[in-house]
N, C-alpha and C positions, 0 to 999 in steps of 0.2 A: 504494500500500500504506500503510495506516495503521499507525502505530507505537504500541505500547502501553507502559505502564509496565513490564510484564514483559519486553518485548523490549529496553527500555533497560537493564534489569538485566544483560543479556548483556554489555554494555560493561564492567561492573564486574569480571567474573571472580569476585569475591566481595566481600561487604561489608567483609571485613577488609582487602582490597587497597585499597579506597577510603579506609578510615579511616587506613591507614598513609600513603597519599598526603597526606591532610590534615595529618598530623602532621609530614611532611617538608617540604611546600611551605608556607612562611609566608604565601603569598598566598591559599591555598585559601579560608579563611573570609572574607577580604575580598571575593573574587569572589562567593561565595554571597550575602553580605550586600548587595552592590551590586545583583545581579539581583532578589532578593526585595524588598529595600527600595524599589527603583524602581517595581516593579509593584504593590506594596501601596499606595504613595502615589497611583498612578494610580487604582486602584479607590476609594480613600478620597475622591478629588475628584469621581468620576463624577456623583453626584447634583446637583452644582452646576457642572457642566462647561459651558463656552461661554456663561456669563452674564457679559456685559461690564459691566453696570451694578453697581458695588459697592454703591450704595444699595439696589438690589433684593436683593442677597445679604444685606445687613445686615437688611433687613426680613424676609426668609424665615427667617433664623436667629432673629431676635427672636420671631417668631410661633411658632416651634417650641420656644422655650426652649433654644436651642442656640447662643447667641451665642459662646461660647468653645469649642464642640466641633462644628465644621462637618463633620467626617469621617463618611462613611457615613450621611449624612442620609436618613431615611426619611419620606415617600416621595421619590423622585427628582424634581428640578425641572429636569433637563437639557432645554433647549428644543428640541433638534433630533433627539432620538431617545429611545426609551423602553426602557431596560434595567433589569433588577432590581438592587436595591441589593446590592453585593458583586461586581458585574460590573466588568470593565475598560472603558475608553473605546475608541473606534475607534483610538486610537494604540496602546493595549495589544494590540488585535487584530492590528495589523501586527507588533508585536514577537513575538507568538506564532506568526504565520505563518512569519516568519523563523526563529524558534527551533526549530519543529518540522521545518522543512526541513533545518536544520543538524544537528539530532539524527538525522534519517533518514540524512543523508550519513555521519555518524560511525558509525551502526549498520552501514551497508552496507560501510564500509571497516574494520570491526573496531576502530574507535577511532583509526585512524591518520589524521592530518590531512594532506590533500593539496592544501590551498588551497580557498578557497570555491568551491563549485559554484553559480555565479550562475544558470545556466540552471535548475537544480533549484528554487532559491528563486523565480525568476520564474514557473516553472510552477505552483508551489504558490500563489503570490500570485494568479495569474490564475484558477486553479481555484476558489479560495475565492470570489472576487468574481463569478464567472460561474456558480456552482452554482445549480441550480434553486431550492433553498430560500432563496436570497438575492435572487432576482429582484425581490422587492417592495421591496428597499432597497439595491441595489448602489450604492456610492459616495456615497449621499446623506447618510450620517452624517459625511462629511468636510466641513469648513468650506468648502473651495474647490470641492468637487464635481468634481474634475478627474482623479482617479486613473485612471479607465477610459481617458480620452483619452490619458494619458501611456503607459499600457501598450500601447495599440493604435497609437500613433503610429509610423510607419515609421522615423523618425529618433530614436526614444526620447525625447529631450528630458527634461522633468520639471520639477517646481516647485522652489522654493528654500527650502521651509519646514521646520518643526521635525519633520516626519516622519523626517528624517535621524537624529534622536536615537533614535526608536523603532526604526529599522532597524539601527542600529549597536550597540545595547546588548548583544545576545547575543554578537556578535563580540568586543567589548572584554572581556567576562567570560571568554570562551574563550581569547583569543589575546594579551591584554595581556602585554607584556614578552617575547614569543616571536618568533622569526624570521618575517618576513613580516607582522607585525601591521598595519602601516600600509597595506600593499597589500591585505590582506583587508578592513580596515575601509572603505577607499575603494571597493572593489569592491561591498561590501554596500550602500553608499549609492547608487551609480550604477545599480543594478538598476532602480530606479523613478525616481530623481532624478538623471539624467545631466547635471548642470550643475556647473560649478566653484563656484558660489555654495552649492549644497546640500552639496557636499563640504567646503567651508570651514566651514560651519555645523556639520555633524555631526562633522567631525574635531576641531574645537575642544573639543567635549564629550568625544570619545573620548580625546584626548590628556590632558585633565585627569583623567578617571577612571582612565586607565592609570597616571598618576603616583601617584595615591592608592592604587590596588591594589598598586603596587610599593613603597609605604611612605612617600611624601611626605605631609606635612600638607596640609590643604586650601589654606591661603593660599600655602604653598610651591609646591604644584602649579600653582595659577593663575599665580603669578609666573613659574615655570619655563616654562609653556606660552606666556605672553606673550612671553618672551625668544626662545623657539623660533620663534614666528610673526614676531617682529620681524626675526629673522635671515633668515626666508624658508624655505619648504619646497617651493617650486615652484608654489604656487597664487597667482594674482595677487591674491587677496583677503586673503592673510595679513597684509599691513601694516594693512589696515583693521581686522581683528579684533584685532591686537596693540594698535593705538591705542585701540580701544574697551575692551579688557580693562584697559589701563593707566588709562583714564579711570574705570573701575569701582573700581579701587583708590583713586584719588583721591576718588571719590564715596562711599567706604565709610561715612563718618559719616552720610550722608543716609538718611532713613527709606526702606526698600525700597518702601513703598507709593508714595511720591512718584516714585521712580526708575522703577518699573514702569509707573505711569500715564503718565509722560512718554515713555518709550521705546516702550512698546506692550505690551498684554496678550495679543495674538493669537499666531497660529501663524507670523507672517510673519518673513522675514529682515530683520534679524539679532536679533530681540528677545531670545530666551532666552539667547543666547550672552553677552549683557550683563547682563540682569536676574537670572538665576540666580546667576552669580558674585557680583554686587553684594550679593544677599541673604546669601550665605554670608560674604562679607568683612565685612559689617556686624555679624554676630554675633560674640560672644566664642567663639573656636574651642574652647577647653576646654569651655565649656558646650554648644556645638553638637555635640561628639563624645560625647554621652550620649543615652540614650533620650529624655529630656526635650527635648533639642535637636532630635532627629529629629521628635518629635511637634510641637514648636513650629514647625519649618520647614514641615511639611505643612499645619498649620492656617493659617499666615500666607499661604502661596501660594494655598490654596483661597479665602480671603477676598479675595485680590487679583483674582480673577475672570478671565474670558477663557479663554485656553488654560492653565488652572491645573493640568491633569492632567499633560501632558507637561513643563511647567515643573517640576512637582513631581518627576517622574521624574528630570529633569536634576539637580535639587538633591539628592534623597534617595539616589539611587544613589551619589553621591559621599560624602554624609554617612555613609551606612550602611557603605560601604567603609572610611571613616576610623575609624569606631567599631570595625570589625574582626570583629564577630560578629553574625549576624542576630538572634539572640534577645536580645542586649544592646541592639541598635539598635531593632528593630521590636516593639512590644507584642504579646504572644501573642493578646490579645483582637482586635487589628486583623487579625492573620494569619487568625484563625478566621472573620472576616467576609468574606474574599475567597473567592468560590465555588470557584475553581480553584487554591486555595493548594497543594494536594498536588502538582499537576502543575507548578506554578511552582517549588516547592522541588526536585522531582525533576530538572527541567531545569537548575536552578542547580547542582546537584551534578554532573550530566553535564558541564556546561561548565567548572566549577571544576577538575574532574579532567583537563581537556584531552581529554575524550572517552574517558578510560580508566576511568571508574567512576561509579556513581550512588549509592554508599553514603554514609553520613552521618558527618561528623567532628563536632567539638565544636560548631560553629556550624550546627546542622542545620535549624533552623526548627521551628515548632511542630507540623508534620504528623507522623504516625506511621504505621507499616505497617498498623496496625489500621484506619486511616481511608482508606487510599489506594484500595483497589479496583483496577479495571483501566480507568480512564478513558482515552479516546483521547488520544494526543499527536501525531496526524497532522496533515496540512495543514488539516483542518477544526476542529481544537481551538481553542477560544476561552476567554475568561475568564468565561463566564456560561452559565446555562441559560435556558430560556424562561419560567420562572416569574416572578411579580411578588410573591412572598410577602415578609413582613417578614424582615429579615436574621437575626432571632433564631432562626429555625427551622433555620439552617445549623449543625447540631451534629454531634458526633462520631458520633451514632447514625443520622444520615440516610444512606440508601443513596447511594453515589456511583458506581454502575455503570450507571445508566440515563440518562445525560446525552444531551440533544439539543443538538448544538453549533451548528446553524444557526438563524437567526432565523425566527420565524413571523410570520404576518400581524398578531399582536398587538403586535409590536415595530415599529410603523410610526413614521414621523417625524411629530411634531406640526406642524412647520413646515419645509418643504423649504428648505434654503439656496437663495437665489435672490432674487427680487424682494421679496416681502412678508415682512417681519420677518426679514430676513437679518442675523443677528448682533446685533441690538439688540432687547432685550425690555423696554423701558420700558412696553410695553403688549402686549396680545395681539390676535389677529385678531378676537376677539369685541368689542373696544372700538375704535371708529374715531375717533381723535382729530382735532380740527380742524387745518387748516394755516393758520398766520398768513401773510397775504400778504407781510409784510415778510421773513419767513423764506424763503418761496418765492423772492422777488426776490434776496435775499442769496446763497442757495445757487446759484441759477441763474448769477449773476455769477461766483461762484467756479468753478463747473463749466466755464463757457465760456472763462474766462481761463487755465485750467490744463489744457486738452486732456482734459476729462472723459471723452470716449468711449474714451480709451486708458488710463484708470485700471485698476488691477488689480481694484478693488472699487468698483463704481458702480451696483449694482442699484437700480432704481427712480428714479434721479436724473432730474429733469425730467419724470417721469410724474405729471402733475397729478391723475390719477385715484387716486393713492396718497398718503396723508398723508405729509408730510415726515418725521414721526416714525418712519415705516417705511422711509425711504430708508437705503441701506446706509451704515454707519459714522456714523450720526446718532443722538444720544441727546437726548431731550427732558425737560424738567421735567414731571412727571406731574400737576401742579396747573394750570399755565398753558399747557402744551403748546407752549411756546416752545423752540426749539433751544438746548440748553445745552452740548453737547459735540460736537465734530467730531474723529473718530479717523481721520485721514488719513495717519498716518506710514507710510513705506515703501509708497506707493500710486502711484508713477510720475506724480506731478504734474509737468507741464511748462508753464512760463509764469510768470505773475506774480500776485500778490495784488491783487484789484481793489478800487477805492474803494467799489464797490457793496456790499461786505460790511458796511458801516456800519449797515445795517438789521438786523443780527443782534444786537439789543440785549439779548437774553437769554443770549448766548453766554458761557460761563464758561471752558471748556477748549478750546484750539485746538492740536491736535497735528498737525504737518506735518514732523516730523523724517525723515531718511533719504529725502529727495526732492531729490537733488542738481541736478535740472533746474528746481527752483523758484527763480526769480531775481527781480531787481528790488528796489525799496525796499519796506519796510513802509509802506503808505499812511498819510498823516496822518489819514485818516478813521477809523483804528483808535482814535483818541482819543474817538470817540463810542460805543465799545463799553463802556458803563458797567458792565456786569456781568462783564467779562472778568477772570479770576483767574490764568490760566496761559497763557503762550505758549511752546510747546515746538517748536523748529525746529533742533535739533542736526543737522548734516550736510545742510543745505540750501545755497542759494547766494544768500541775501538780501544786499542791498548797503548798506542804510542803515537807521538807526533814527530815526523822526521825533520832534521835540520834543513832539508831542501825546501820545506814550506816557506822558509824565509826568503827564497829566491823569487817568489811570485810577485811580479811587478804591479799587478792590477788588483791584488786581493783587497777587498773591502770589509769582509765579515767572515769570522770563523766561530762556530758554536759547537763545542764538544762537551756541553753540560751533560752530566749523568751518564758518562761512559765508564770505561774500566782503565783509564790511562794510568800507566805506571812510569816510575822514573822521573827524570827532570824534563821540564819544558826547555826546548833548545834555545840557547841565547840568540840564535839567528832570527828569532821572531822579532827582535828589536829592529830588524831591517825593514819591517813592514810599515812604512810611513803613511800609507793610504788607508789603513784599517781604521774603521770607526766603531766596529762591534767585535768584541772578543770575550768569549765565555769558556772557562775551563773548570768551573766549580762542579761539585758533586762527583769528584774523582778521588776517593779516599786513599788510593795507593800512589798518588802523585807525590813526588819529592817536595817537601815543604821545609823551610820557605823556598819560594822560587828564587832564582838567581837575581842579582841586582839589575842586570840588563833587562830581563823580562819584567821585573817589578816596576822599573822606571818607565818602560814602554807601556805597560798596562795603564799606568796612571794618566798617560796622555791619550788613551782611547776613550772616545765619548761614551760608549755604552759597554760596561764591563762589570764583572764581579770578581771579588778577591778569590783566587783559586784555592787558598788555604784557610778560608774563614770557617 
């Protein structure tokens, strides 16, 4: 049974009842703001979603004359799917499936909460992705292309990624601060992602947002959750996230762009749990808790690329809740550009009232009764229609009762996630770049020495019929077609870094953090990587730093936090005059104190930690 806006109104009893609820409950408007603010940010990012090359994003915006205003860019440049501008991303789709299932549950119970009906949510989730209208694109709009397998798996299982944030958002808005909240939030995550990792990921977000909804400031909420996780909640990954959040507080002076590019732009565990709080902690909280702050946060995270939509939801749900009123937080113009804004606002009020009403309090959102119509809010309801018109036509006078919620054949993927052009778009399939033999050799050496067949993301690797610039997690210089970036953080690398990587002489960014089974020394041959600018290996198990690292003329950043470094740091590091970021802390076997040359050098580095503290 599909649930309409009119049937949701039954939950209210009357608009007056809901308005009185909002005046009595001080959290009401914060709940509404969190839900609407998070989903508007998702839609704002959609046209530049899943583009990992920040240079490509900058070029697109420059050509469009939109360098400072990336939101709701027309036309969409999203590489893996074609949705109309104003639509939500595949992550927002998941949020809406959950939201509609929960609203249906509330409607059936007369607004009485009896605990999350996980089976109902799972049924709606399966129904959407197996509907005949979706057969041309089921699951393909997801970066890992795995959702169907997890739903169908007899042991449930599930991935560990940021989908957990999308799944838990409506439950936080509905249940924050109420009995059973933590139980309901975890249950929501486990429906599709039945892993402790995913629960730790999603619950970190849920706990921070809950604290803000209940009245904490943003920094206060992050610090409170850090202490909660440090004390432990029963999840074995709590200490890891507590440590990471504490590190983000320490790193708050660093530019969010640098931190996000280091930790990871993607959907993967644990990226957003660290990068989103760091961006918020970096900002001046007084300024962040304004509409200008909300707008700035959305724009900044869009331009950071990758999984910028769900990262944006993580940030802006919290920021909007801290601001406390949806219209104060989210520009009315932005709200009007979201195709399903009326349904989003309606659901926000249902959840904010605890299922007891859908009327509007002071923080109502820009929608109005004259605009709403009777759009479906059932399991098929999504954040977009099937048109590809310019967003300017979405006006108050446009009929909103003839929506088609399922995708048509026009909404096909331009590039299926998989082998060719999976996640990296320095080029298109229409342009076949050359593969430099030195790059082929260097990447082959890395793949074979780190158990490449077991990587989480390894599409096309060693497939010599495919250009290396199309290999998964590889980005190339679009002039020379030499490999310039390897994005291998949190990718299950197991083994050691090979000396054969020395042939990657165009490599600038080397990201291998969160691979705790990556061990052994950094090869001395890394001294031949003359273009190398950044080595990011937080939370790996590397054992030593070669003196030759001091020969790198272009090195800007090196992070070897929480590895297994032994012995002394080489004095030659003091030759690195261009480095502005250097971290070697969290290595208890490191020789301490470090030598005078290294100590003096570190004091001159803008962002660093004492390695022997």
